[in-house]
Every structure is written in structure tokens, then in C-alpha cells.
Residue frames relative to the residue before (quaternion, step in Angstrom):
aa qw qx qy qz dx dy dz
M 1.0000 0.0000 0.0000 0.0000 0.00 0.00 0.00
P 0.4986 -0.6906 0.4391 0.2860 3.60 -0.94 0.87
E 0.6292 -0.5109 0.4177 0.4107 3.53 -1.29 0.35
L 0.2912 -0.7724 0.5474 0.1378 3.56 -1.05 0.83
D 0.1467 -0.7541 0.6181 0.1669 3.53 -1.29 0.21
S 0.7205 0.2861 -0.2187 0.5926 3.51 1.28 0.56
I 0.4891 -0.5717 0.5162 0.4093 3.56 -1.27 -0.28
K 0.2299 -0.7799 0.5736 0.0999 3.52 -0.62 1.18
I 0.2162 -0.7444 0.6182 0.1303 3.55 -0.81 1.02
C 0.3204 -0.7822 0.5043 0.1766 3.53 -0.32 1.27
K 0.5634 -0.5897 0.4599 0.3511 3.52 -1.14 0.70
L 0.5463 -0.6233 0.4468 0.3369 3.55 -0.99 0.81
S 0.5353 -0.6010 0.4889 0.3365 3.53 -1.14 0.67
K 0.6534 -0.5028 0.3901 0.4099 3.56 -1.26 0.35
E 0.6472 0.5385 -0.3168 0.4369 3.56 1.00 -0.82
A 0.6883 0.4670 -0.2818 0.4782 3.60 0.89 -0.89
Q 0.6465 0.5198 -0.3143 0.4617 3.57 0.98 -0.84
A 0.6314 0.5304 -0.3289 0.4603 3.60 1.01 -0.78
K 0.6394 0.5199 -0.3254 0.4636 3.59 1.01 -0.81
I 0.6495 0.5004 -0.3063 0.4836 3.62 0.95 -0.85
D 0.6754 0.5046 -0.2957 0.4492 3.57 0.89 -0.95
S 0.6296 0.5516 -0.3288 0.4374 3.59 1.09 -0.66
K 0.7390 0.3346 -0.2000 0.5495 3.57 1.25 -0.39
A 0.1241 0.8601 -0.4854 0.0955 3.56 1.13 0.72
E 0.5995 0.5899 -0.3657 0.3986 3.59 1.10 -0.62
Y 0.7083 0.4397 -0.2568 0.4890 3.60 1.20 -0.50
R 0.4705 0.7372 -0.4080 0.2621 3.54 1.24 -0.50
E 0.7102 0.4663 -0.2741 0.4506 3.58 0.70 -1.04
K 0.6398 0.5182 -0.3246 0.4656 3.59 1.01 -0.78
I 0.6661 0.4886 -0.3053 0.4737 3.57 0.93 -0.83
L 0.6549 0.5059 -0.3215 0.4602 3.61 0.92 -0.81
H 0.6088 0.5265 -0.3433 0.4840 3.57 1.08 -0.74
F 0.6406 0.5293 -0.3077 0.4635 3.56 0.96 -0.87
F 0.6511 0.5239 -0.3138 0.4508 3.62 0.96 -0.85
H 0.8266 0.3357 -0.1155 0.4367 3.55 0.79 -1.07
N 0.8189 0.3794 -0.1507 0.4033 3.57 0.78 -0.93
D 0.6889 0.4670 -0.3010 0.4655 3.58 1.11 -0.32
D 0.2482 -0.7575 0.5862 0.1451 3.57 -0.62 1.13
L 0.0152 -0.8729 0.4825 -0.0704 3.52 0.15 1.39
F 0.7786 0.3357 -0.1489 0.5088 3.57 1.13 -0.56
R 0.2848 -0.6820 0.6373 0.2182 3.47 -1.42 0.29
I 0.6974 -0.4377 0.3453 0.4503 3.58 -1.25 0.24
G 0.6457 0.5571 -0.3145 0.4168 3.59 0.98 -0.82
N 0.6098 0.5457 -0.3534 0.4533 3.59 1.23 -0.28
T 0.6821 0.4447 -0.2676 0.5152 3.58 1.28 -0.30
N 0.5969 -0.5521 0.4383 0.3831 3.54 -1.32 -0.09
V 0.5328 0.6053 -0.4041 0.4317 3.61 1.30 0.20
S 0.3260 -0.7240 0.5719 0.2062 3.56 -0.85 0.99
A 0.6542 -0.5012 0.3779 0.4220 3.59 -1.23 0.37
R 0.6466 0.5196 -0.3146 0.4615 3.58 0.96 -0.85
N 0.6601 0.4958 -0.2954 0.4807 3.56 0.95 -0.89
A 0.6207 0.5429 -0.3435 0.4494 3.61 1.03 -0.72
V 0.6289 0.5201 -0.3352 0.4708 3.60 1.01 -0.76
Y 0.6511 0.5031 -0.3128 0.4744 3.58 0.96 -0.86
L 0.6739 0.5056 -0.2986 0.4484 3.59 0.85 -0.98
E 0.6407 0.4987 -0.3256 0.4846 3.59 1.06 -0.70
K 0.6413 0.5430 -0.3174 0.4395 3.58 0.98 -0.85
V 0.7349 0.3969 -0.2306 0.4993 3.63 0.98 -0.81
G 0.6001 -0.6354 0.3280 0.3586 3.60 1.27 0.22
L 0.5129 0.6637 -0.4200 0.3463 3.62 1.17 0.33
L 0.7181 0.3660 -0.2535 0.5348 3.59 1.23 -0.15
K 0.4818 -0.6251 0.5237 0.3208 3.52 -1.15 0.66
E 0.4804 -0.6210 0.5248 0.3290 3.57 -1.16 0.58
K 0.2962 0.7536 -0.5188 0.2741 3.54 -0.26 1.22
K 0.2317 0.7642 -0.5699 0.1936 3.57 0.00 1.26
A 0.4839 -0.6433 0.5053 0.3108 3.52 -1.13 0.66
K 0.7054 -0.4495 0.3375 0.4317 3.56 -1.30 0.19
T 0.6419 0.5338 -0.3177 0.4496 3.57 1.14 -0.63
G 0.5480 -0.6068 0.4073 0.4069 3.60 1.22 -0.26
W 0.5826 0.5610 -0.3721 0.4555 3.59 1.29 -0.19
R 0.4108 -0.6911 0.5377 0.2540 3.53 -1.05 0.74
K 0.1459 -0.7595 0.6306 0.0641 3.54 -0.90 1.02
L 0.2165 -0.7978 0.5576 0.0760 3.53 -1.00 0.88
N 0.3248 -0.6879 0.5999 0.2480 3.51 -1.16 0.60
F 0.7662 -0.3835 0.2547 0.4483 3.57 -1.29 0.02
I 0.6720 0.4914 -0.2848 0.4751 3.58 0.93 -0.95
D 0.6242 0.5429 -0.3413 0.4463 3.59 0.99 -0.81
A 0.6572 0.5279 -0.3145 0.4365 3.59 0.92 -0.92
I 0.6514 0.4968 -0.3115 0.4815 3.58 1.00 -0.79
Y 0.6522 0.5235 -0.2996 0.4591 3.56 0.94 -0.99
F 0.6543 0.5149 -0.3284 0.4460 3.62 0.85 -0.88
D 0.6804 0.4803 -0.3011 0.4645 3.59 0.85 -0.89
L 0.6355 0.5118 -0.3357 0.4707 3.60 1.03 -0.67
L 0.6011 0.5585 -0.3537 0.4490 3.59 1.02 -0.74
V 0.6685 0.4982 -0.2964 0.4659 3.56 0.86 -0.98
E 0.6590 0.5209 -0.3077 0.4470 3.57 0.90 -0.93
L 0.6973 0.4611 -0.2763 0.4742 3.60 0.89 -0.91
R 0.5957 0.5439 -0.3642 0.4655 3.61 1.12 -0.55
K 0.5909 0.5696 -0.3622 0.4419 3.62 1.10 -0.57
F 0.6811 0.4602 -0.2644 0.5044 3.56 1.23 -0.58
G 0.5863 -0.6177 0.3479 0.3920 3.56 1.30 0.19
M 0.3719 0.7182 -0.5096 0.2935 3.61 1.15 0.35
T 0.3552 -0.7499 0.5251 0.1891 3.54 -0.81 1.03
A 0.6702 -0.4858 0.3728 0.4193 3.55 -1.28 0.33
K 0.6274 0.5529 -0.3352 0.4339 3.59 1.00 -0.80
K 0.6927 0.4516 -0.2713 0.4925 3.59 1.02 -0.81
L 0.6731 0.5205 -0.3005 0.4309 3.60 1.05 -0.68
I 0.4625 0.6789 -0.4544 0.3445 3.58 1.21 -0.19
H 0.5832 0.5837 -0.3630 0.4328 3.59 1.14 -0.59
L 0.6311 0.5237 -0.3307 0.4670 3.58 1.05 -0.76
K 0.6291 0.5290 -0.3274 0.4661 3.59 0.96 -0.84
E 0.6578 0.5063 -0.3102 0.4634 3.58 0.88 -0.92
A 0.6495 0.5162 -0.3248 0.4541 3.62 0.95 -0.85
F 0.7138 0.4641 -0.2630 0.4538 3.57 0.91 -0.84
Y 0.8331 0.2725 -0.1039 0.4700 3.58 0.90 -0.86
K 0.7140 0.4077 -0.2893 0.4902 3.62 1.11 -0.26
S 0.7021 0.3864 -0.2352 0.5499 3.55 1.32 -0.16
D 0.0239 -0.8671 0.4962 0.0370 3.58 0.94 0.88
D 0.7007 0.4777 -0.3057 0.4329 3.59 0.71 -1.00
A 0.6792 0.4882 -0.2936 0.4628 3.59 0.90 -0.91
M 0.6716 0.4702 -0.3010 0.4870 3.61 0.93 -0.85
D 0.6042 0.5473 -0.3564 0.4564 3.59 0.99 -0.74
A 0.6535 0.5191 -0.3181 0.4498 3.59 0.94 -0.89
M 0.6605 0.4948 -0.3128 0.4702 3.59 0.96 -0.82
L 0.6814 0.4692 -0.3051 0.4717 3.62 0.91 -0.81
L 0.5980 0.5343 -0.3595 0.4772 3.58 1.10 -0.59
A 0.6387 0.5188 -0.3181 0.4709 3.57 0.98 -0.85
A 0.6303 0.5184 -0.3337 0.4719 3.61 1.00 -0.76
F 0.6305 0.5430 -0.3155 0.4561 3.57 1.05 -0.82
Y 0.7325 0.4001 -0.2204 0.5048 3.57 1.13 -0.69
G 0.6903 -0.5401 0.2688 0.3993 3.60 1.17 0.52
Y 0.5178 0.6139 -0.4484 0.3923 3.61 1.15 0.27
E 0.4363 -0.6718 0.5379 0.2626 3.52 -1.01 0.92
I 0.1021 -0.7919 0.6011 0.0342 3.62 -0.68 1.08
T 0.1450 -0.8261 0.5445 -0.0025 3.53 -0.68 1.20
L 0.1910 -0.7510 0.6263 0.0853 3.54 -1.02 0.97
I 0.0501 -0.7715 0.6339 0.0219 3.58 -0.80 1.00
I 0.0607 -0.7934 0.6054 -0.0176 3.57 -0.72 1.16
F 0.2819 -0.7514 0.5786 0.1456 3.53 -0.91 1.01
N 0.7549 -0.4280 0.2832 0.4083 3.56 -1.34 0.31
D 0.7203 0.4415 -0.2547 0.4705 3.60 1.03 -0.70
G 0.6071 -0.5778 0.3462 0.4216 3.62 1.30 0.09
S 0.5503 0.5808 -0.4081 0.4397 3.58 1.24 -0.11
G 0.1629 0.8112 -0.5547 0.0883 3.58 -1.18 0.16
Y 0.4386 -0.6641 0.5479 0.2578 3.47 -1.40 -0.41
I 0.1471 -0.7101 0.6699 0.1590 3.51 -1.36 0.31
F 0.0675 -0.8334 0.5464 -0.0486 3.53 -0.70 1.23
D 0.3333 -0.6165 0.6468 0.3008 3.49 -1.37 0.28
P 0.7117 -0.4959 0.2589 0.4249 3.65 -1.14 0.29
Y 0.6370 0.5284 -0.3386 0.4477 3.60 1.07 -0.62
T 0.6941 0.4476 -0.2814 0.4885 3.59 0.89 -0.85
L 0.6083 0.5369 -0.3533 0.4657 3.61 1.13 -0.58
A 0.6351 0.5182 -0.3406 0.4606 3.60 0.94 -0.79
D 0.6435 0.5083 -0.3156 0.4775 3.59 1.02 -0.78
Y 0.6386 0.5357 -0.3165 0.4528 3.61 0.95 -0.91
S 0.6999 0.4942 -0.2951 0.4229 3.59 0.77 -0.99
K 0.6250 0.5218 -0.3470 0.4655 3.62 1.17 -0.35
K 0.7338 0.4589 -0.2273 0.4464 3.59 1.10 -0.69
V 0.7584 0.3746 -0.1964 0.4960 3.60 1.06 -0.65
P 0.4571 -0.6788 0.4958 0.2905 3.60 -0.88 0.90
N 0.4780 -0.6998 0.4662 0.2541 3.56 -1.08 0.67
D 0.5168 0.6790 -0.4104 0.3216 3.61 1.15 0.25
K 0.5856 0.5608 -0.3798 0.4453 3.61 1.24 -0.05
A 0.4622 -0.7006 0.4682 0.2762 3.61 -0.71 1.07
R 0.1307 0.7828 -0.5943 0.1305 3.56 -0.95 0.92
I 0.3342 -0.6693 0.6261 0.2197 3.48 -1.41 0.40
I 0.1006 -0.7890 0.6047 0.0408 3.57 -0.85 0.96
L 0.0202 0.7920 -0.6069 0.0633 3.54 -0.73 1.13
E 0.3102 -0.7072 0.5961 0.2197 3.53 -1.07 0.71
L 0.4272 -0.7201 0.4901 0.2424 3.59 -0.88 0.90
N 0.5526 0.6694 -0.3842 0.3147 3.60 1.11 -0.68
P 0.6527 0.4962 -0.3642 0.4417 3.68 0.82 -0.67
Y 0.6360 0.5168 -0.3298 0.4687 3.59 1.12 -0.62
V 0.6130 0.5207 -0.3339 0.4915 3.56 1.07 -0.74
N 0.6948 0.4781 -0.2859 0.4550 3.59 0.83 -0.94
K 0.5950 0.5500 -0.3666 0.4572 3.59 1.08 -0.61
A 0.6723 0.4964 -0.2949 0.4634 3.57 0.91 -0.94
L 0.6384 0.5171 -0.3213 0.4709 3.57 1.02 -0.80
S 0.6809 0.4979 -0.3059 0.4415 3.57 0.84 -0.90
L 0.6049 0.5527 -0.3507 0.4535 3.60 1.10 -0.62
L 0.7087 0.4228 -0.2383 0.5119 3.56 1.20 -0.57
N 0.4243 -0.7130 0.4361 0.3486 3.57 1.38 0.05
I 0.4211 0.6410 -0.5005 0.4018 3.55 1.03 0.91
P 0.5524 -0.6239 0.4235 0.3554 3.60 -0.89 0.84
T 0.4481 -0.6922 0.4982 0.2681 3.57 -0.96 0.85
V 0.5062 -0.6559 0.4878 0.2750 3.53 -1.30 0.44
K 0.3309 -0.7196 0.5798 0.1912 3.56 -0.92 0.96
I 0.3702 -0.7193 0.5418 0.2280 3.59 -0.85 0.95
S 0.1048 -0.8229 0.5583 0.0128 3.55 -0.58 1.18
Y 0.7633 0.2920 -0.1516 0.5561 3.57 1.17 -0.54
T 0.0554 0.8199 -0.5637 0.0840 3.59 -0.41 1.22
A 0.5927 -0.5583 0.4418 0.3766 3.57 -1.24 0.46
R 0.5996 0.5770 -0.3663 0.4163 3.58 1.00 -0.74
N 0.6658 0.4919 -0.3077 0.4692 3.61 0.90 -0.87
I 0.6706 0.5020 -0.3001 0.4563 3.57 0.96 -0.88
E 0.6357 0.5376 -0.3252 0.4484 3.61 0.97 -0.88
K 0.6836 0.4759 -0.2876 0.4727 3.61 1.04 -0.76
G 0.5065 -0.6808 0.4016 0.3443 3.57 1.29 -0.01
G 0.5270 0.6437 -0.4037 0.3806 3.54 1.25 0.23
N 0.7063 -0.4034 0.3550 0.4610 3.50 -1.32 -0.14
A 0.5216 -0.6435 0.4581 0.3224 3.59 -0.98 0.76
D 0.6270 0.5172 -0.3528 0.4635 3.61 1.05 -0.55
R 0.3788 -0.7007 0.5530 0.2444 3.53 -1.05 0.79
């Protein structure tokens, strides 16, 4: 795979896309839930108010404050904020993390597809390299990736599903059981656990 200068959101596999398409009647409601409902406050994430000011100053947060001056977050924002904090623990600089912001907010359709897949039980994996570039995969595309790329390049691997489930649990919505994982696919078994 060629060197990247961004986070590439891989196209969903045929299997994951078929699952999403089979539940088309829920798609618009879920997408509305992802984007339009300001459900969280900064305190619901792992970002402190002070850290939020810094992240906004360096360009990692969208300008989005309520009339009260408090920042309200939608579902995607809450996941993005927690991922920012996690990646900062690994020493990722703001300059490198700009790729994550672009993946979450400039690739709406592709990111929506990945989050929809997570909602339907697909393990979604984020791989970030030292320079801030990386990939977001569903389990089928991740299994394909792991066969083609040598394991000697340093990377951070995070599953998005725990972040999705954290946001759901904060809203008292049942969490999503992961039914389709790369590990199952790599072993040649059925994707269902």
C-alpha cells in the first residue's frame, strides 16, 4: 500500500454494505441521530474543558458552541473527542491529529458508513501511523490489509466500537455486540461469533 498523507476510510466490504442495505428503513434515523442531536457535553467525554479550549485553538475541534457558551456534541463528536484524547496519550501532536479530524468531518459519507457498520455489529478498526496518516477498516477490509502489509511499520491500532458503545451507554441505549471481527475472518471461519 502506498504512503499516505491522510487517514483513508476504506470502502465497506460487500458483506458489511449488504447488512446496512438490508436495514435501510433505519438508516436515515440513525444518520440523523449521529449528526443532528446535540446529546453530550464536554464532561461526557475524556476531554477536559481546558483541553477543549486548546484543541479548538489548534484547529482540532469544529467551532460549535451553544448560545450559553457551552459546547454541545453530537454522537460523532463524542466519539471523535474520546479518540483525540486516546491518541494524545500516545504522543500524537495536533499537527498529526488533523488527519483524524478530516476523516471524521470531511468524509461524512464514508465515516457514516463505518459508524453504521459499527451499529450493526461490525468491528471497525482505526490504524494510525507515526506521521498521523492511517486507515479505517471494517473486518473484511482489515483482514485483506493485514495480509498485504508487513508488520514492521509502527502503528497504533484502535477499535472504534468501544467508543461507540461508551456514547450509547451514556445515553442509556443498549450497547452493540460485535458479531463480525477480523480475527474470525482471518481464521477462515464464519464472521458471526
